C-alpha positions as CSV (number, residue, x, y, z in Angstrom):
1,X,-39.1,-24.7,-35.4
2,X,-40.3,-26.0,-32.0
3,X,-37.0,-27.7,-31.5
4,X,-35.2,-24.5,-32.2
5,X,-37.3,-22.5,-29.7
6,X,-36.7,-25.2,-27.1
7,X,-32.9,-25.0,-27.8
8,X,-32.9,-21.2,-27.4
9,X,-34.9,-21.4,-24.1
10,X,-32.6,-24.1,-22.8
11,X,-29.6,-22.0,-23.7
12,X,-31.0,-19.0,-21.8
13,X,-31.8,-21.1,-18.8
14,X,-28.3,-22.5,-18.7
15,X,-26.9,-18.9,-18.9
16,X,-29.1,-17.8,-16.0
17,X,-28.1,-20.8,-13.9
18,X,-24.4,-20.1,-14.6
19,X,-24.8,-16.3,-13.8
20,X,-26.5,-16.8,-10.5
21,X,-24.1,-19.6,-9.5
22,X,-21.2,-17.3,-10.1
23,X,-22.8,-14.5,-8.2
24,X,-23.5,-16.8,-5.3
25,X,-19.8,-17.7,-4.9
26,X,-18.1,-15.5,-2.3
27,X,-15.3,-13.4,-3.6
28,X,-11.9,-14.3,-2.3
29,X,-10.4,-11.7,0.0
30,X,-6.8,-11.8,0.9
31,X,-4.8,-10.2,3.6
32,X,-7.5,-10.1,6.4
33,X,-9.2,-7.0,7.8
34,X,-7.7,-3.8,6.4
35,X,-9.2,-0.6,7.8
36,X,-8.5,2.4,5.6
37,X,-7.0,0.3,2.7
38,X,-9.7,1.8,0.4
39,X,-7.6,5.0,0.4
40,X,-5.4,3.4,-2.2
41,X,-8.1,4.3,-4.7
42,X,-8.3,8.0,-3.7
43,X,-5.8,9.3,-6.2
44,X,-8.8,10.5,-8.3
45,X,-7.8,11.4,-11.9
46,X,-4.1,11.5,-11.2
47,X,-2.0,9.5,-13.7
48,X,0.2,7.3,-11.5
49,X,3.9,7.0,-12.3
50,X,6.8,5.1,-10.6
51,X,7.9,8.3,-8.8
52,X,5.8,10.6,-6.6
53,X,6.6,13.6,-4.3
54,X,4.4,13.9,-1.2
55,X,3.0,17.3,-0.2
56,X,5.1,19.4,2.1
57,X,8.3,17.8,0.8
58,X,9.8,21.2,0.0
59,X,8.8,22.8,3.3
60,X,10.3,20.2,5.7
61,X,13.6,18.9,6.9
62,X,15.1,16.4,6.9
63,X,14.0,15.3,3.5
64,X,13.7,11.6,2.6
65,X,14.0,9.5,-0.5
66,X,12.2,6.1,-0.4
67,X,13.2,3.5,-3.0
68,X,12.5,-0.2,-3.7
69,X,11.5,-3.0,-6.0
70,X,8.4,-5.0,-5.9
71,X,8.8,-8.7,-6.5
72,X,6.3,-11.6,-7.0
73,X,6.1,-14.2,-4.3
74,X,9.2,-16.0,-5.7
75,X,11.2,-13.0,-4.5
76,X,13.0,-12.8,-7.9
77,X,10.4,-11.7,-10.6
78,X,9.8,-8.0,-10.8
79,X,6.1,-7.0,-10.5
80,X,4.8,-4.3,-12.8
81,X,1.8,-2.0,-12.4
82,X,1.5,-2.5,-8.6
83,X,-0.1,0.5,-6.9
84,X,1.6,1.6,-3.7
85,X,0.0,4.1,-1.3
86,X,1.8,5.6,1.7
87,X,1.0,8.2,4.3
88,X,2.7,9.5,7.5
89,X,2.7,12.1,10.1
90,X,4.2,15.6,9.9
91,X,7.2,16.8,11.9
92,X,5.0,17.2,15.0
93,X,3.7,13.6,14.8
94,X,0.3,14.6,13.6
95,X,-1.6,13.4,10.5
96,X,-1.9,16.9,9.1
97,X,-5.1,18.1,7.5
98,X,-6.3,21.3,5.9
99,X,-9.9,20.9,7.0
100,X,-11.5,20.2,3.7
101,X,-10.5,16.5,3.4
102,X,-12.8,13.8,2.2
103,X,-12.7,10.0,2.5
104,X,-9.8,8.5,4.3
105,X,-7.8,11.8,4.1
106,X,-9.8,12.9,7.1
107,X,-7.8,10.4,9.2
108,X,-4.7,9.9,7.1
109,X,-4.1,13.6,6.4
110,X,-2.9,15.0,3.2
111,X,0.8,14.0,3.5
112,X,0.3,10.9,1.3
113,X,1.1,9.7,-2.2
114,X,0.6,6.9,-4.8
115,X,2.9,5.3,-7.3
116,X,2.6,2.5,-9.8
117,X,5.7,0.3,-10.4
118,X,7.4,0.3,-13.7
119,X,8.5,-2.6,-15.8
120,X,11.4,-3.3,-13.5
121,X,9.1,-3.2,-10.5
122,X,10.8,-0.1,-9.1
123,X,9.3,2.8,-7.3
124,X,10.4,6.0,-5.6
125,X,8.8,8.4,-3.1
126,X,10.2,11.8,-2.1
127,X,9.0,13.0,1.3
128,X,10.3,14.1,4.7
129,X,11.0,12.1,7.8
130,X,7.9,11.8,10.0
131,X,7.9,12.2,13.7
132,X,6.6,9.8,16.3
133,X,3.2,10.4,17.9
134,X,3.3,13.3,20.4
135,X,2.7,11.0,23.4
136,X,5.6,8.7,22.3
137,X,3.3,5.7,22.0
138,X,4.6,4.7,18.5
139,X,8.0,5.0,16.8
140,X,8.3,7.0,13.7
141,X,6.7,5.0,10.9
142,X,5.2,5.2,7.4
143,X,2.0,3.3,6.5
144,X,1.9,1.4,3.3
145,X,-0.9,-0.3,1.3
146,X,-0.6,-2.1,-2.1
147,X,-2.9,-3.1,-4.9
148,X,-1.6,-5.7,-7.3
149,X,-3.4,-6.5,-10.6
150,X,-6.1,-9.1,-10.1
151,X,-6.2,-9.0,-6.3
152,X,-7.7,-6.8,-3.7
153,X,-5.7,-4.3,-1.8
154,X,-3.9,-5.2,1.5
155,X,-1.5,-3.6,3.9
156,X,2.1,-4.3,4.6
157,X,4.2,-3.8,7.7
158,X,4.9,-0.1,8.2
159,X,8.4,1.3,7.6
160,X,10.3,1.6,10.9
161,X,13.7,3.2,11.4
162,X,16.5,1.4,13.1
163,X,17.9,4.6,14.6
164,X,14.7,5.6,16.3
165,X,15.1,5.2,20.1
166,X,11.4,4.3,20.3
167,X,11.9,1.3,18.0
168,X,12.8,-1.2,20.7
169,X,13.4,-5.0,20.3
170,X,10.2,-5.5,22.1
171,X,8.3,-3.5,19.5
172,X,10.2,-5.2,16.7
173,X,9.1,-8.7,18.0
174,X,5.5,-7.8,17.4
175,X,5.9,-7.3,13.7
176,X,4.6,-9.8,11.2
177,X,6.8,-9.0,8.2
178,X,3.9,-8.6,5.8
179,X,5.5,-8.2,2.4
180,X,8.9,-8.7,4.0
181,X,10.5,-6.7,6.8
182,X,9.6,-3.0,7.1
183,X,12.6,-2.3,9.3
184,X,14.9,0.0,7.3
185,X,18.4,1.5,7.9
186,X,18.3,5.2,7.0
187,X,21.4,6.6,5.4
188,X,22.1,10.4,5.4
189,X,23.6,11.5,2.1
190,X,24.0,15.2,1.3
191,X,21.4,16.2,3.8
192,X,18.8,13.7,2.7
193,X,17.7,10.5,4.3
194,X,17.8,7.5,1.9
195,X,15.9,4.4,2.7
196,X,15.5,1.3,0.6
197,X,13.0,-1.5,1.0
198,X,12.0,-4.3,-1.4
199,X,8.5,-5.6,-1.3
200,X,7.4,-9.2,-1.9
201,X,3.8,-9.7,-2.9
202,X,1.9,-12.2,-0.8
203,X,4.8,-12.8,1.7
204,X,3.2,-13.5,5.1
205,X,-0.2,-12.4,3.8
206,X,-3.1,-14.5,5.0
207,X,-5.1,-16.4,2.4
208,X,-2.8,-15.4,-0.4
209,X,-3.2,-17.4,-3.6
């Protein structure tokens, strides 16, 4: 009986040591600092699909369709259930708000959306083409953050447009190609801009493993 009690106490002690040892280990964070990346969780109770339409799509021209496939680091294997969050300015170059925003929407505005990749790793956003900042300090761009299963969220290079006069070679040279190049060639088809960009998980992402 005494041996049994000792065995039970020893087992509990071992579990406690294991628990606190695990808690003491720092959690691995990939991608480096990521201000505002928490916004990827702000879709509330919305059921995410592989296709999303951003607010004000119907009220703005020119409209834009964004497509792509997400791959694992090998660049070949499609990645399912990856959450993608994008946001951008309105046609005046402003991150448009209504005044009742909470969380990161106060800064990102409400022209934003979320998707989750399907079995083939594919995703689509419908939106409209953003404008550059009013002071001309930045080319037109679309911010993008991703969250893959089992890892923390991290940002990728923004989408930039090759036909934007503000997108110079000097600006392009500063890009780090996180997730692959974000430089896209827009194609106008039946009055809508079509842009395609494939994403590679972990590519040029610090501490990715």
